[in-house]
C-alpha positions as YAML, in Angstrom:
chain: A
units: angstrom
residues:
- id: 1
  name: MET
  ca: [-0.70, -41.20, 5.50]
- id: 2
  name: LEU
  ca: [-1.43, -37.54, 6.18]
- id: 3
  name: GLN
  ca: [1.93, -36.49, 4.71]
- id: 4
  name: SER
  ca: [1.19, -38.50, 1.54]
- id: 5
  name: SER
  ca: [-2.17, -36.75, 1.21]
- id: 6
  name: ILE
  ca: [-0.50, -33.35, 1.59]
- id: 7
  name: GLN
  ca: [2.05, -34.18, -1.13]
- id: 8
  name: LYS
  ca: [-0.73, -35.26, -3.47]
- id: 9
  name: ALA
  ca: [-2.67, -32.07, -2.74]
- id: 10
  name: ASN
  ca: [0.42, -29.96, -3.43]
- id: 11
  name: HIS
  ca: [1.04, -31.84, -6.68]
- id: 12
  name: VAL
  ca: [-2.53, -31.21, -7.86]
- id: 13
  name: LYS
  ca: [-2.27, -27.57, -6.76]
- id: 14
  name: GLN
  ca: [0.92, -27.06, -8.79]
- id: 15
  name: LYS
  ca: [-0.71, -28.59, -11.88]
- id: 16
  name: ILE
  ca: [-3.74, -26.33, -11.55]
- id: 17
  name: SER
  ca: [-1.50, -23.29, -10.99]
- id: 18
  name: SER
  ca: [0.63, -24.04, -14.06]
- id: 19
  name: ARG
  ca: [-2.45, -24.56, -16.21]
- id: 20
  name: SER
  ca: [-3.93, -21.30, -14.94]
- id: 21
  name: LYS
  ca: [-0.75, -19.37, -15.77]
- id: 22
  name: SER
  ca: [-0.59, -21.00, -19.22]
- id: 23
  name: SER
  ca: [-4.21, -20.14, -20.00]
- id: 24
  name: GLY
  ca: [-3.67, -16.62, -18.63]
- id: 25
  name: TRP
  ca: [-0.72, -16.05, -20.97]
- id: 26
  name: LYS
  ca: [-2.80, -17.33, -23.90]
- id: 27
  name: LEU
  ca: [-5.57, -14.88, -23.06]
- id: 28
  name: PHE
  ca: [-3.00, -12.10, -22.81]
- id: 29
  name: LYS
  ca: [-1.52, -12.92, -26.22]
- id: 30
  name: ARG
  ca: [-4.98, -12.90, -27.79]
- id: 31
  name: ASN
  ca: [-5.62, -9.38, -26.53]
- id: 32
  name: LYS
  ca: [-4.32, -7.05, -29.24]
- id: 33
  name: ILE
  ca: [-4.45, -3.94, -27.04]
- id: 34
  name: GLY
  ca: [-2.38, -5.66, -24.37]
- id: 35
  name: MET
  ca: [0.21, -6.82, -26.90]
- id: 36
  name: ILE
  ca: [0.45, -3.30, -28.36]
- id: 37
  name: GLY
  ca: [1.03, -1.91, -24.84]
- id: 38
  name: LEU
  ca: [3.67, -4.58, -24.17]
- id: 39
  name: CYS
  ca: [5.47, -3.81, -27.44]
- id: 40
  name: ILE
  ca: [5.49, -0.10, -26.63]
- id: 41
  name: LEU
  ca: [7.00, -0.80, -23.21]
- id: 42
  name: LEU
  ca: [9.66, -3.10, -24.67]
- id: 43
  name: ILE
  ca: [10.62, -0.40, -27.19]
- id: 44
  name: MET
  ca: [10.79, 2.25, -24.46]
- id: 45
  name: PHE
  ca: [12.93, 0.06, -22.19]
- id: 46
  name: PHE
  ca: [15.24, -0.66, -25.13]
- id: 47
  name: ILE
  ca: [15.57, 3.07, -25.83]
- id: 48
  name: ALA
  ca: [16.33, 3.74, -22.16]
- id: 49
  name: ALA
  ca: [18.86, 0.90, -21.93]
- id: 50
  name: ALA
  ca: [20.62, 1.89, -25.16]
- id: 51
  name: ALA
  ca: [20.35, 5.65, -24.61]
- id: 52
  name: GLN
  ca: [24.12, 6.21, -24.55]
- id: 53
  name: TRP
  ca: [24.49, 4.65, -28.01]
- id: 54
  name: ILE
  ca: [21.42, 5.94, -29.84]
- id: 55
  name: MET
  ca: [21.48, 9.60, -28.76]
- id: 56
  name: PRO
  ca: [22.45, 11.65, -31.84]
- id: 57
  name: PHE
  ca: [24.10, 14.43, -29.74]
- id: 58
  name: ASP
  ca: [25.41, 15.05, -26.26]
- id: 59
  name: PRO
  ca: [22.23, 16.01, -24.34]
- id: 60
  name: LEU
  ca: [24.19, 18.39, -22.08]
- id: 61
  name: ALA
  ca: [26.27, 20.09, -24.79]
- id: 62
  name: GLN
  ca: [25.20, 23.66, -25.56]
- id: 63
  name: ASP
  ca: [25.32, 25.12, -29.07]
- id: 64
  name: VAL
  ca: [24.89, 28.91, -29.00]
- id: 65
  name: VAL
  ca: [24.62, 29.05, -32.79]
- id: 66
  name: ASN
  ca: [21.59, 26.73, -32.98]
- id: 67
  name: ARG
  ca: [19.54, 27.91, -30.02]
- id: 68
  name: ALA
  ca: [15.74, 27.45, -30.02]
- id: 69
  name: LYS
  ca: [15.66, 25.95, -33.51]
- id: 70
  name: GLY
  ca: [12.69, 24.01, -34.85]
- id: 71
  name: PRO
  ca: [12.81, 20.43, -36.15]
- id: 72
  name: SER
  ca: [15.33, 19.85, -38.92]
- id: 73
  name: SER
  ca: [17.29, 17.04, -40.54]
- id: 74
  name: ASP
  ca: [20.07, 17.51, -38.00]
- id: 75
  name: HIS
  ca: [17.84, 17.99, -34.96]
- id: 76
  name: LEU
  ca: [14.65, 15.98, -35.45]
- id: 77
  name: PHE
  ca: [12.91, 17.48, -32.39]
- id: 78
  name: GLY
  ca: [14.70, 20.83, -32.62]
- id: 79
  name: THR
  ca: [16.89, 22.47, -29.95]
- id: 80
  name: ASP
  ca: [16.12, 24.20, -26.66]
- id: 81
  name: PRO
  ca: [17.05, 27.85, -25.79]
- id: 82
  name: PHE
  ca: [20.53, 26.63, -24.75]
- id: 83
  name: GLY
  ca: [21.13, 24.88, -28.07]
- id: 84
  name: ARG
  ca: [20.81, 21.35, -26.62]
- id: 85
  name: ASP
  ca: [19.28, 18.67, -28.81]
- id: 86
  name: ILE
  ca: [15.74, 17.92, -27.58]
- id: 87
  name: LEU
  ca: [15.63, 14.39, -28.99]
- id: 88
  name: SER
  ca: [18.80, 13.43, -27.13]
- id: 89
  name: ARG
  ca: [17.43, 14.91, -23.93]
- id: 90
  name: VAL
  ca: [14.13, 13.05, -24.30]
- id: 91
  name: ILE
  ca: [16.01, 9.78, -24.82]
- id: 92
  name: LEU
  ca: [18.22, 10.35, -21.77]
- id: 93
  name: GLY
  ca: [15.16, 11.51, -19.85]
- id: 94
  name: SER
  ca: [13.50, 8.16, -20.54]
- id: 95
  name: GLN
  ca: [16.46, 6.43, -18.90]
- id: 96
  name: THR
  ca: [16.17, 8.55, -15.76]
- id: 97
  name: SER
  ca: [12.37, 8.34, -15.51]
- id: 98
  name: LEU
  ca: [12.19, 4.59, -16.11]
- id: 99
  name: LEU
  ca: [15.11, 3.93, -13.75]
- id: 100
  name: VAL
  ca: [13.37, 5.80, -10.94]
- id: 101
  name: GLY
  ca: [10.12, 3.96, -11.72]
- id: 102
  name: VAL
  ca: [11.67, 0.48, -11.86]
- id: 103
  name: LEU
  ca: [13.77, 0.83, -8.70]
- id: 104
  name: SER
  ca: [11.01, 2.43, -6.62]
- id: 105
  name: VAL
  ca: [8.49, -0.24, -7.69]
- id: 106
  name: LEU
  ca: [11.05, -3.00, -7.07]
- id: 107
  name: PHE
  ca: [11.78, -1.84, -3.52]
- id: 108
  name: SER
  ca: [8.13, -1.16, -2.68]
- id: 109
  name: THR
  ca: [7.10, -4.59, -4.01]
- id: 110
  name: LEU
  ca: [9.73, -6.49, -2.03]
- id: 111
  name: ILE
  ca: [8.93, -4.68, 1.22]
- id: 112
  name: GLY
  ca: [5.18, -4.54, 0.67]
- id: 113
  name: VAL
  ca: [4.89, -8.26, -0.18]
- id: 114
  name: ALA
  ca: [6.89, -9.22, 2.92]
- id: 115
  name: ILE
  ca: [4.77, -7.00, 5.18]
- id: 116
  name: GLY
  ca: [1.47, -8.12, 3.64]
- id: 117
  name: MET
  ca: [2.16, -11.86, 3.77]
- id: 118
  name: VAL
  ca: [3.63, -11.85, 7.29]
- id: 119
  name: SER
  ca: [0.83, -9.61, 8.59]
- id: 120
  name: ALA
  ca: [-1.90, -11.85, 7.16]
- id: 121
  name: PHE
  ca: [-0.26, -15.13, 8.15]
- id: 122
  name: LYS
  ca: [0.59, -14.13, 11.73]
- id: 123
  name: GLY
  ca: [-2.52, -12.03, 12.35]
- id: 124
  name: GLY
  ca: [-3.35, -10.69, 15.80]
- id: 125
  name: LEU
  ca: [-1.60, -7.67, 17.26]
- id: 126
  name: LEU
  ca: [1.17, -7.68, 14.64]
- id: 127
  name: ASP
  ca: [-1.42, -7.43, 11.87]
- id: 128
  name: ASP
  ca: [-3.19, -4.53, 13.59]
- id: 129
  name: ILE
  ca: [0.02, -2.57, 14.18]
- id: 130
  name: LEU
  ca: [1.34, -3.00, 10.61]
- id: 131
  name: MET
  ca: [-2.01, -2.10, 9.03]
- id: 132
  name: ARG
  ca: [-2.36, 1.05, 11.15]
- id: 133
  name: ILE
  ca: [1.14, 2.15, 10.12]
- id: 134
  name: LEU
  ca: [0.26, 1.60, 6.46]
- id: 135
  name: ASP
  ca: [-3.04, 3.44, 6.90]
- id: 136
  name: SER
  ca: [-1.18, 6.44, 8.32]
- id: 137
  name: ILE
  ca: [1.09, 6.50, 5.25]
- id: 138
  name: MET
  ca: [-1.89, 6.25, 2.89]
- id: 139
  name: MET
  ca: [-3.59, 9.21, 4.61]
- id: 140
  name: ILE
  ca: [-0.93, 11.57, 3.22]
- id: 141
  name: PRO
  ca: [-1.31, 12.37, -0.51]
- id: 142
  name: MET
  ca: [1.64, 10.97, -2.43]
- id: 143
  name: LEU
  ca: [2.76, 14.28, -3.95]
- id: 144
  name: LEU
  ca: [2.49, 16.09, -0.62]
- id: 145
  name: PHE
  ca: [4.46, 13.34, 1.10]
- id: 146
  name: GLY
  ca: [7.14, 13.51, -1.59]
- id: 147
  name: MET
  ca: [7.37, 17.30, -1.38]
- id: 148
  name: MET
  ca: [7.77, 17.28, 2.42]
- id: 149
  name: VAL
  ca: [10.51, 14.65, 2.43]
- id: 150
  name: LEU
  ca: [12.43, 16.03, -0.54]
- id: 151
  name: VAL
  ca: [12.34, 19.59, 0.80]
- id: 152
  name: ALA
  ca: [13.54, 18.36, 4.20]
- id: 153
  name: LEU
  ca: [16.27, 16.00, 2.98]
- id: 154
  name: GLY
  ca: [17.20, 17.61, -0.33]
- id: 155
  name: SER
  ca: [16.53, 16.60, -3.91]
- id: 156
  name: SER
  ca: [18.44, 13.63, -5.29]
- id: 157
  name: MET
  ca: [17.61, 10.55, -7.32]
- id: 158
  name: SER
  ca: [18.21, 8.18, -4.40]
- id: 159
  name: THR
  ca: [15.95, 10.20, -2.08]
- id: 160
  name: LEU
  ca: [13.28, 10.35, -4.78]
- id: 161
  name: ILE
  ca: [13.37, 6.57, -5.21]
- id: 162
  name: ILE
  ca: [13.05, 6.03, -1.45]
- id: 163
  name: VAL
  ca: [10.13, 8.47, -1.18]
- id: 164
  name: ILE
  ca: [8.15, 6.88, -4.02]
- id: 165
  name: SER
  ca: [8.92, 3.40, -2.68]
- id: 166
  name: ILE
  ca: [7.54, 4.27, 0.77]
- id: 167
  name: ALA
  ca: [4.42, 5.82, -0.77]
- id: 168
  name: LEU
  ca: [3.72, 2.69, -2.86]
- id: 169
  name: ILE
  ca: [4.29, 0.11, -0.09]
- id: 170
  name: PRO
  ca: [0.74, 0.29, 1.38]
- id: 171
  name: ASN
  ca: [-0.94, -0.62, -1.93]
- id: 172
  name: VAL
  ca: [1.32, -3.64, -2.45]
- id: 173
  name: ALA
  ca: [1.02, -4.75, 1.17]
- id: 174
  name: ARG
  ca: [-2.79, -4.61, 1.07]
- id: 175
  name: VAL
  ca: [-2.93, -6.70, -2.11]
- id: 176
  name: ALA
  ca: [-0.49, -9.26, -0.65]
- id: 177
  name: ARG
  ca: [-2.37, -9.34, 2.65]
- id: 178
  name: GLY
  ca: [-5.80, -9.80, 1.09]
- id: 179
  name: THR
  ca: [-4.64, -12.60, -1.20]
- id: 180
  name: THR
  ca: [-2.73, -14.29, 1.63]
- id: 181
  name: LEU
  ca: [-5.80, -14.23, 3.88]
- id: 182
  name: GLU
  ca: [-7.75, -16.00, 1.16]
- id: 183
  name: ILE
  ca: [-5.07, -18.64, 0.50]
- id: 184
  name: LYS
  ca: [-4.46, -19.13, 4.24]
- id: 185
  name: GLU
  ca: [-7.88, -20.81, 4.54]
- id: 186
  name: LYS
  ca: [-7.10, -23.45, 1.91]
- id: 187
  name: GLU
  ca: [-6.94, -27.06, 3.05]
- id: 188
  name: TYR
  ca: [-3.33, -27.65, 1.97]
- id: 189
  name: ILE
  ca: [-2.16, -24.68, 4.07]
- id: 190
  name: LYS
  ca: [-3.99, -25.97, 7.14]
- id: 191
  name: ALA
  ca: [-2.54, -29.43, 6.50]
- id: 192
  name: ALA
  ca: [1.00, -28.01, 6.24]
- id: 193
  name: ILE
  ca: [0.51, -26.15, 9.53]
- id: 194
  name: SER
  ca: [-0.77, -29.30, 11.23]
- id: 195
  name: MET
  ca: [2.31, -31.18, 9.99]
- id: 196
  name: GLY
  ca: [4.53, -28.67, 11.78]
- id: 197
  name: SER
  ca: [5.93, -26.86, 8.73]
- id: 198
  name: GLY
  ca: [7.65, -23.59, 9.63]
- id: 199
  name: SER
  ca: [5.91, -20.28, 8.98]
- id: 200
  name: TRP
  ca: [8.54, -19.01, 6.54]
- id: 201
  name: ARG
  ca: [8.53, -22.31, 4.65]
- id: 202
  name: ILE
  ca: [4.75, -22.10, 4.21]
- id: 203
  name: ILE
  ca: [4.88, -18.42, 3.26]
- id: 204
  name: LEU
  ca: [7.65, -18.82, 0.68]
- id: 205
  name: ARG
  ca: [6.77, -22.21, -0.81]
- id: 206
  name: GLN
  ca: [2.99, -22.39, -0.48]
- id: 207
  name: ILE
  ca: [1.60, -18.86, -0.38]
- id: 208
  name: PHE
  ca: [3.98, -16.67, -2.38]
- id: 209
  name: PRO
  ca: [3.72, -18.62, -5.69]
- id: 210
  name: ASN
  ca: [-0.08, -18.31, -5.51]
- id: 211
  name: ILE
  ca: [-0.17, -14.52, -5.14]
- id: 212
  name: LEU
  ca: [2.11, -13.73, -8.09]
- id: 213
  name: GLY
  ca: [-0.85, -12.96, -10.39]
- id: 214
  name: PRO
  ca: [-2.32, -10.12, -8.30]
- id: 215
  name: LEU
  ca: [1.19, -8.87, -7.51]
- id: 216
  name: LEU
  ca: [2.04, -8.68, -11.20]
- id: 217
  name: VAL
  ca: [-1.06, -6.55, -11.77]
- id: 218
  name: ILE
  ca: [-0.34, -4.09, -8.93]
- id: 219
  name: THR
  ca: [3.34, -3.91, -9.91]
- id: 220
  name: THR
  ca: [2.48, -2.97, -13.49]
- id: 221
  name: LEU
  ca: [0.01, -0.30, -12.40]
- id: 222
  name: ASN
  ca: [2.47, 1.03, -9.80]
- id: 223
  name: MET
  ca: [5.07, 1.54, -12.54]
- id: 224
  name: SER
  ca: [2.71, 3.98, -14.24]
- id: 225
  name: THR
  ca: [2.07, 5.74, -10.91]
- id: 226
  name: ALA
  ca: [5.78, 5.94, -10.04]
- id: 227
  name: ILE
  ca: [6.72, 7.50, -13.39]
- id: 228
  name: ARG
  ca: [3.91, 10.06, -13.15]
- id: 229
  name: VAL
  ca: [4.84, 10.96, -9.56]
- id: 230
  name: GLU
  ca: [8.51, 11.37, -10.53]
- id: 231
  name: ALA
  ca: [7.50, 13.64, -13.42]
- id: 232
  name: SER
  ca: [5.19, 15.66, -11.15]
- id: 233
  name: LEU
  ca: [7.83, 16.16, -8.45]
- id: 234
  name: SER
  ca: [10.46, 17.09, -11.05]
- id: 235
  name: PHE
  ca: [7.98, 19.49, -12.65]
- id: 236
  name: ILE
  ca: [7.46, 21.40, -9.40]
- id: 237
  name: GLY
  ca: [11.21, 21.51, -8.84]
- id: 238
  name: VAL
  ca: [11.76, 19.06, -5.97]
- id: 239
  name: GLY
  ca: [12.63, 15.96, -8.01]
- id: 240
  name: VAL
  ca: [15.70, 15.23, -10.13]
- id: 241
  name: GLN
  ca: [17.46, 18.53, -10.69]
- id: 242
  name: PRO
  ca: [18.80, 19.96, -13.99]
- id: 243
  name: PRO
  ca: [20.99, 19.58, -15.93]
- id: 244
  name: THR
  ca: [20.11, 15.86, -15.64]
- id: 245
  name: PRO
  ca: [17.07, 15.58, -17.92]
- id: 246
  name: THR
  ca: [13.86, 13.84, -16.95]
- id: 247
  name: TRP
  ca: [10.54, 14.17, -18.69]
- id: 248
  name: GLY
  ca: [9.20, 16.14, -15.73]
- id: 249
  name: ASN
  ca: [11.93, 18.77, -15.46]
- id: 250
  name: MET
  ca: [12.06, 19.09, -19.27]
- id: 251
  name: ILE
  ca: [8.37, 20.05, -19.26]
- id: 252
  name: GLN
  ca: [9.01, 22.45, -16.38]
- id: 253
  name: GLU
  ca: [11.88, 24.11, -18.27]
- id: 254
  name: GLY
  ca: [9.83, 24.20, -21.46]
- id: 255
  name: PHE
  ca: [7.02, 26.24, -19.90]
- id: 256
  name: GLN
  ca: [9.41, 29.17, -19.56]
- id: 257
  name: TYR
  ca: [10.09, 29.10, -23.30]
- id: 258
  name: ILE
  ca: [6.88, 27.57, -24.63]
- id: 259
  name: ALA
  ca: [6.44, 30.30, -27.25]
- id: 260
  name: ALA
  ca: [9.96, 29.87, -28.66]
- id: 261
  name: THR
  ca: [10.35, 26.09, -28.30]
- id: 262
  name: PRO
  ca: [6.99, 24.33, -27.79]
- id: 263
  name: GLY
  ca: [8.66, 21.01, -28.59]
- id: 264
  name: LEU
  ca: [10.44, 21.13, -25.23]
- id: 265
  name: VAL
  ca: [7.03, 20.62, -23.60]
- id: 266
  name: ILE
  ca: [5.24, 18.59, -26.28]
- id: 267
  name: TYR
  ca: [7.75, 15.78, -26.93]
- id: 268
  name: PRO
  ca: [8.51, 14.70, -23.33]
- id: 269
  name: GLY
  ca: [4.80, 15.10, -22.55]
- id: 270
  name: ILE
  ca: [3.89, 12.75, -25.40]
- id: 271
  name: PHE
  ca: [6.41, 10.14, -24.25]
- id: 272
  name: LEU
  ca: [5.16, 10.40, -20.67]
- id: 273
  name: ILE
  ca: [1.53, 9.92, -21.74]
- id: 274
  name: ILE
  ca: [2.37, 6.99, -24.02]
- id: 275
  name: VAL
  ca: [4.33, 5.11, -21.35]
- id: 276
  name: SER
  ca: [1.68, 5.72, -18.68]
- id: 277
  name: ILE
  ca: [-1.12, 4.49, -20.96]
- id: 278
  name: ALA
  ca: [0.95, 1.46, -22.03]
- id: 279
  name: PHE
  ca: [1.53, 0.39, -18.41]
- id: 280
  name: ASN
  ca: [-2.17, 0.81, -17.61]
- id: 281
  name: LEU
  ca: [-3.19, -1.20, -20.67]
- id: 282
  name: VAL
  ca: [-0.81, -4.03, -19.82]
- id: 283
  name: GLY
  ca: [-1.96, -4.00, -16.18]
- id: 284
  name: ASP
  ca: [-5.63, -4.18, -17.16]
- id: 285
  name: VAL
  ca: [-5.02, -7.07, -19.55]
- id: 286
  name: ILE
  ca: [-2.93, -8.96, -16.98]
- id: 287
  name: ARG
  ca: [-5.74, -8.53, -14.45]
- id: 288
  name: ASP
  ca: [-8.32, -9.83, -16.93]
- id: 289
  name: ALA
  ca: [-6.09, -12.76, -17.90]
- id: 290
  name: PHE
  ca: [-4.91, -13.91, -14.47]
- id: 291
  name: ASP
  ca: [-7.69, -12.89, -12.06]
- id: 292
  name: PRO
  ca: [-9.56, -16.10, -11.14]
- id: 293
  name: HIS
  ca: [-12.68, -14.21, -10.08]
- id: 294
  name: LEU
  ca: [-13.02, -12.63, -13.52]
- id: 295
  name: LYS
  ca: [-12.48, -16.02, -15.14]
- id: 296
  name: GLN
  ca: [-15.35, -17.45, -13.10]
- id: 297
  name: GLN
  ca: [-17.59, -14.55, -14.14]
- id: 298
  name: ARG
  ca: [-16.83, -15.24, -17.80]
- id: 299
  name: LYS
  ca: [-17.82, -18.87, -17.33]
...
């Protein structure tokens, strides 16, 4: 009898969850600003994915004849002091910057979600230990943490991804933990525990599907943070090293020649700002569309 009641409760819960996601997507589609941000991101990811085919020139090839030239029909963004095509370097830089952002957010989300859900579900001493470790990581400013690790271990893309991932884990874990603590008190979770369901079964099948909304919001906002941190670390010289172009090290190089080739600073800076704003816009709209507390306030 109790098992039948639990199955019915789970069935109703799944219906409510699917309706909530459907209504959330409808609200998202009705938000013009959110759709504009999403379109911008799709275009940028397409450019990054197809960079090898759409770059008009080799971004590493130097042309001593056409050094520090302004925009022209051949070089739409001009050339840098080494004769390299700026447009091609910006396109390849988008691939590097977005790759670092996507991988660091992916790793931080997977680890942070696991830590947050397990910590909240188990509670007790394990929860205290994990939260204190995360608090100690959050005490160190992200840029300072990145500088210390990269200077100690050396600059490389893999090290940069690991550093940003570690710095982002506490935010994801706290969101997952807070949402899990709220869901943990629901009747269907208590019923599943009383029926003897395993912890991992409850976490993966009952809790995880119900925290996807908040996780999607924090993941989107973390993408913007990861790209900005990568650009900042590359700008100060401890991130991805030249000649591999990223938006950050292109801006750093451009400051040395800003009088001769201002486009070397302006164009990657514009792309960096546009992508950061687009991620923030999409994250804000997702939060408004899928956050149940905001929905209740509207009602």
